[in-house]
C-alpha positions as semicolon CSV with decimal commas, in nm:
position;residue;x (nm);y (nm);z (nm)
1;M;0,000;0,000;0,000
2;K;0,282;0,240;0,088
3;R;0,449;0,163;-0,244
4;L;0,124;0,239;-0,429
5;V;0,084;0,568;-0,241
6;K;0,442;0,663;-0,323
7;K;0,397;0,595;-0,695
8;F;0,068;0,783;-0,709
9;T;0,175;1,091;-0,514
10;K;0,556;1,105;-0,537
11;T;0,603;1,100;-0,915
12;N;0,806;1,376;-1,079
13;M;0,528;1,517;-1,298
14;S;0,744;1,691;-1,558
15;W;0,603;1,839;-1,878
16;K;0,772;1,562;-2,074
17;L;0,592;1,298;-1,867
18;V;0,259;1,480;-1,904
19;I;0,293;1,482;-2,284
20;L;0,399;1,116;-2,295
21;I;0,104;1,015;-2,077
22;S;-0,132;1,227;-2,289
23;V;-0,021;1,071;-2,617
24;G;-0,017;0,720;-2,471
25;C;-0,365;0,745;-2,318
26;G;-0,512;0,901;-2,632
27;V;-0,364;0,653;-2,879
28;I;-0,433;0,342;-2,669
29;T;-0,791;0,448;-2,594
30;G;-0,853;0,523;-2,961
31;M;-0,715;0,187;-3,074
32;L;-0,929;0,003;-2,819
33;M;-1,237;0,170;-2,968
34;V;-1,173;0,012;-3,310
35;P;-1,230;-0,367;-3,266
36;D;-1,597;-0,469;-3,278
37;F;-1,541;-0,759;-3,040
38;L;-1,452;-0,513;-2,762
39;K;-1,782;-0,324;-2,782
40;E;-1,986;-0,311;-2,461
41;T;-1,680;-0,420;-2,263
42;S;-1,469;-0,243;-2,001
43;F;-1,186;-0,201;-2,251
44;Q;-1,384;0,060;-2,447
45;Q;-1,528;0,247;-2,149
46;P;-1,242;0,503;-2,133
47;G;-1,368;0,622;-2,472
48;R;-1,720;0,669;-2,339
49;S;-1,717;0,762;-1,971
50;F;-1,522;0,957;-1,709
51;E;-1,379;0,715;-1,450
52;F;-1,040;0,662;-1,617
53;W;-0,995;1,032;-1,696
54;I;-1,077;1,139;-1,341
55;F;-0,818;0,888;-1,222
56;M;-0,552;1,029;-1,456
57;A;-0,643;1,389;-1,374
58;M;-0,602;1,321;-1,001
59;F;-0,273;1,143;-1,069
60;I;-0,141;1,456;-1,240
61;V;-0,287;1,699;-0,985
62;L;-0,155;1,517;-0,679
63;N;0,197;1,528;-0,821
64;C;0,201;1,902;-0,890
65;K;0,353;2,152;-0,649
66;K;0,126;2,449;-0,716
67;P;-0,240;2,503;-0,818
68;L;-0,154;2,678;-1,146
69;E;0,084;2,399;-1,241
70;A;-0,189;2,144;-1,169
71;G;-0,441;2,333;-1,380
72;L;-0,209;2,381;-1,677
73;K;-0,081;2,022;-1,684
74;T;-0,431;1,877;-1,648
75;F;-0,550;2,104;-1,929
76;V;-0,265;2,000;-2,161
77;F;-0,327;1,633;-2,078
78;F;-0,688;1,659;-2,197
79;L;-0,599;1,893;-2,484
80;I;-0,370;1,626;-2,633
81;S;-0,536;1,299;-2,532
82;Q;-0,900;1,364;-2,623
83;P;-0,858;1,463;-2,991
84;L;-0,617;1,172;-3,038
85;I;-0,889;0,926;-2,935
86;Y;-1,095;1,028;-3,238
87;L;-0,806;1,091;-3,480
88;V;-0,677;0,737;-3,427
89;Q;-1,020;0,599;-3,522
90;V;-1,055;0,799;-3,847
91;P;-0,895;0,537;-4,082
92;F;-1,099;0,254;-3,928
93;S;-1,441;0,413;-3,881
94;W;-1,715;0,422;-4,145
95;M;-1,772;0,782;-4,032
96;H;-1,412;0,876;-4,123
97;W;-1,353;1,244;-4,036
98;R;-1,713;1,285;-3,921
99;I;-1,621;1,093;-3,607
100;L;-1,471;1,421;-3,485
101;S;-1,831;1,542;-3,442
102;Y;-1,822;1,364;-3,106
103;Y;-1,532;1,578;-2,983
104;P;-1,701;1,916;-2,904
105;E;-1,840;1,789;-2,571
106;W;-1,491;1,684;-2,465
107;G;-1,361;2,016;-2,595
108;I;-1,580;2,197;-2,344
109;I;-1,470;1,959;-2,068
110;T;-1,107;2,025;-2,166
111;L;-1,154;2,399;-2,111
112;L;-1,302;2,331;-1,768
113;T;-1,001;2,122;-1,665
114;L;-0,784;2,434;-1,631
115;P;-0,979;2,580;-1,336
116;G;-1,081;2,228;-1,235
117;G;-0,720;2,115;-1,197
118;M;-0,636;2,423;-0,991
119;I;-0,929;2,358;-0,757
120;A;-0,856;1,984;-0,737
121;W;-0,501;2,061;-0,621
122;Y;-0,641;2,169;-0,284
123;T;-0,743;1,811;-0,210
124;K;-0,376;1,766;-0,119
125;K;-0,439;1,963;0,198
126;G;-0,644;1,679;0,345
127;N;-0,880;1,919;0,524
128;F;-1,257;1,972;0,516
129;L;-1,229;2,175;0,194
130;S;-1,061;1,870;0,044
131;I;-1,363;1,662;0,142
132;L;-1,591;1,903;-0,044
133;I;-1,373;1,909;-0,356
134;L;-1,322;1,533;-0,366
135;S;-1,696;1,479;-0,321
136;V;-1,753;1,652;-0,656
137;A;-1,526;1,402;-0,833
138;N;-1,682;1,116;-0,638
139;L;-2,027;1,243;-0,737
140;I;-1,944;1,179;-1,104
141;L;-1,806;0,833;-1,027
142;C;-2,105;0,741;-0,811
143;S;-2,345;0,851;-1,085
144;E;-2,175;0,611;-1,330
145;L;-2,173;0,313;-1,094
146;P;-2,542;0,205;-1,134
147;Y;-2,506;0,195;-1,513
148;M;-2,193;-0,020;-1,490
149;V;-2,349;-0,254;-1,233
150;N;-2,655;-0,297;-1,455
151;R;-2,440;-0,372;-1,760
152;M;-2,230;-0,614;-1,558
153;F;-2,534;-0,824;-1,465
154;V;-2,689;-0,803;-1,813
155;W;-2,372;-0,905;-2,001
156;F;-2,153;-1,053;-1,729
157;P;-1,859;-1,015;-1,711
158;H;-1,845;-0,730;-1,967
159;M;-1,844;-0,439;-1,720
160;L;-1,692;-0,621;-1,425
161;L;-1,352;-0,452;-1,463
162;T;-1,506;-0,104;-1,488
163;T;-1,727;-0,163;-1,184
164;L;-1,430;-0,280;-0,978
165;F;-1,219;0,007;-1,111
166;I;-1,471;0,270;-0,998
167;I;-1,505;0,114;-0,652
168;G;-1,126;0,088;-0,620
169;E;-1,085;0,446;-0,741
170;L;-1,327;0,578;-0,479
171;L;-1,146;0,391;-0,202
172;L;-0,802;0,493;-0,328
173;F;-0,884;0,864;-0,329
174;I;-1,033;0,852;0,020
175;F;-0,745;0,664;0,184
176;L;-0,478;0,838;-0,023
177;I;-0,579;1,196;0,046
178;F;-0,699;1,176;0,405
179;K;-0,471;1,059;0,683
180;E;-0,708;1,124;0,974
181;R;-0,961;0,854;1,052
182;K;-1,236;1,110;1,115
183;K;-1,206;1,263;0,769
184;R;-1,192;0,920;0,607
185;I;-1,514;0,821;0,781
186;I;-1,689;1,145;0,681
187;T;-1,581;1,115;0,316
188;S;-1,672;0,745;0,306
189;A;-2,016;0,821;0,450
190;I;-2,079;1,095;0,193
191;T;-1,967;0,864;-0,088
192;L;-2,188;0,579;0,035
193;I;-2,490;0,810;0,052
194;M;-2,425;0,925;-0,306
195;I;-2,395;0,565;-0,427
196;L;-2,723;0,468;-0,261
197;F;-2,897;0,776;-0,401
198;F;-2,788;0,709;-0,758
199;M;-2,867;0,339;-0,728
200;V;-3,223;0,412;-0,614
201;Y;-3,267;0,693;-0,867
202;A;-3,131;0,491;-1,158
203;F;-3,327;0,174;-1,096
204;K;-3,652;0,345;-0,994
205;F;-3,673;0,660;-1,205
206;Q;-3,445;0,596;-1,503
207;D;-3,444;0,335;-1,774
208;I;-3,083;0,227;-1,748
209;T;-3,175;-0,092;-1,931
210;T;-3,153;0,106;-2,256
211;S;-2,835;0,145;-2,462
212;S;-2,774;0,384;-2,749
213;I;-2,577;0,425;-3,070
214;G;-2,529;0,767;-3,232
215;M;-2,443;0,865;-3,589
216;P;-2,499;1,150;-3,837
217;A;-2,832;1,126;-4,021
218;K;-2,838;1,145;-4,401
219;G;-3,028;1,406;-4,596
220;T;-3,169;1,730;-4,457
221;G;-3,368;1,766;-4,137
222;P;-3,617;1,767;-3,984
223;Y;-3,659;1,390;-4,001
224;T;-3,952;1,151;-3,967
225;L;-3,914;0,797;-3,835
226;L;-4,095;0,544;-4,057
227;T;-4,025;0,231;-3,853
228;E;-4,180;0,149;-3,515
229;S;-4,058;-0,124;-3,282
230;E;-4,072;-0,232;-2,917
231;V;-3,701;-0,308;-2,937
232;F;-3,566;0,030;-3,045
233;D;-3,654;0,396;-3,079
234;V;-3,482;0,672;-3,276
235;A;-3,430;1,039;-3,191
236;F;-3,297;1,318;-3,414
237;D;-3,146;1,642;-3,285
238;D;-3,121;1,984;-3,452
239;N;-2,763;1,916;-3,562
240;G;-2,861;1,616;-3,773
241;K;-2,741;1,355;-3,525
242;M;-2,935;1,030;-3,516
243;T;-2,949;0,834;-3,189
244;I;-3,078;0,476;-3,183
245;L;-3,204;0,363;-2,843
246;Y;-3,234;-0,013;-2,801
247;K;-3,325;-0,249;-2,519
248;P;-3,086;-0,544;-2,474
249;Y;-3,352;-0,729;-2,273
250;K;-3,592;-0,736;-2,568
251;I;-3,359;-0,758;-2,863
252;K;-3,299;-1,101;-3,015
253;E;-2,955;-1,258;-3,011
254;D;-2,806;-1,249;-3,361
255;G;-3,110;-1,046;-3,465
256;S;-3,112;-0,794;-3,749
257;Y;-3,344;-0,494;-3,771
258;T;-3,400;-0,232;-4,041
259;I;-3,471;0,127;-3,942
260;Q;-3,625;0,358;-4,202
261;Y;-3,656;0,735;-4,183
262;Q;-3,740;1,025;-4,413
263;D;-3,588;1,372;-4,443
264;S;-3,763;1,704;-4,508
265;K;-3,739;1,659;-4,887
266;G;-3,912;1,322;-4,883
267;N;-3,596;1,118;-4,937
268;K;-3,604;0,784;-4,758
269;F;-3,304;0,626;-4,589
270;Q;-3,243;0,313;-4,387
271;V;-2,988;0,168;-4,149
272;H;-2,945;-0,191;-4,035
273;L;-2,913;-0,270;-3,667
274;T;-2,749;-0,605;-3,586
275;Y;-2,720;-0,752;-3,238
276;G;-2,482;-1,029;-3,136
277;N;-2,234;-1,130;-2,868
278;G;-2,372;-0,872;-2,627
279;Y;-2,342;-0,560;-2,843
280;C;-2,508;-0,381;-3,131
281;S;-2,354;-0,271;-3,458
282;V;-2,497;-0,046;-3,727
283;D;-2,455;-0,072;-4,102
284;P;-2,542;0,272;-4,245
């Protein structure tokens, strides 16, 4: 445990190391997003959710000496790693350069990491302000946990690693940052309450049994869905993005479905949804 603490908090976080980590995380995450057989598994979750990136951000922050340094290095880490995830996928994706349409959300998050990294640096103090700051990061992790637990039981053991990673991450931060037993107990209690809240909320008020696939729609909006099904639904946004919502509980194994829609000019288009081995793929 002491060796783990030393590696996580006593690393010389030079700019060279930050850039190497950024490139490595971006390229590896992007490559893991390419193989179809890894879909709906823990290996592709870093390309879809926050747990790994919060872990890396805290690793950088806890090894910086000043708040501004923490903010700048966290910002550069995200500035390099996030675009690389999509750029690596360009030659392999049917969307080609259009896959970069998924980046703007991460672009906004990247901008927020500059002040976020500066604020997160104060968790190093191990005081009550640290509890408040860490609780914000833990809030994001706790909100993801019900989804991962649900996926783990639906397609066991697909999300087992991610579920264990989030739980381990929560425990690591608490016992790494706080040395006093009282503060550890307080932070653990807050985290447990958040987990219970999101578990109850997710399973009672949200349909976390639904998965989704997004892609650009063809033609010119607004669009009209021509196909109805109990298995899937389709939503179109103002930017021409098409999101297919499907229910793994109802969809047939090795089943194939055709989705038809129409644009504002009356042109009809269709996509084919195929389900197998625990994940869905789309042939546009």
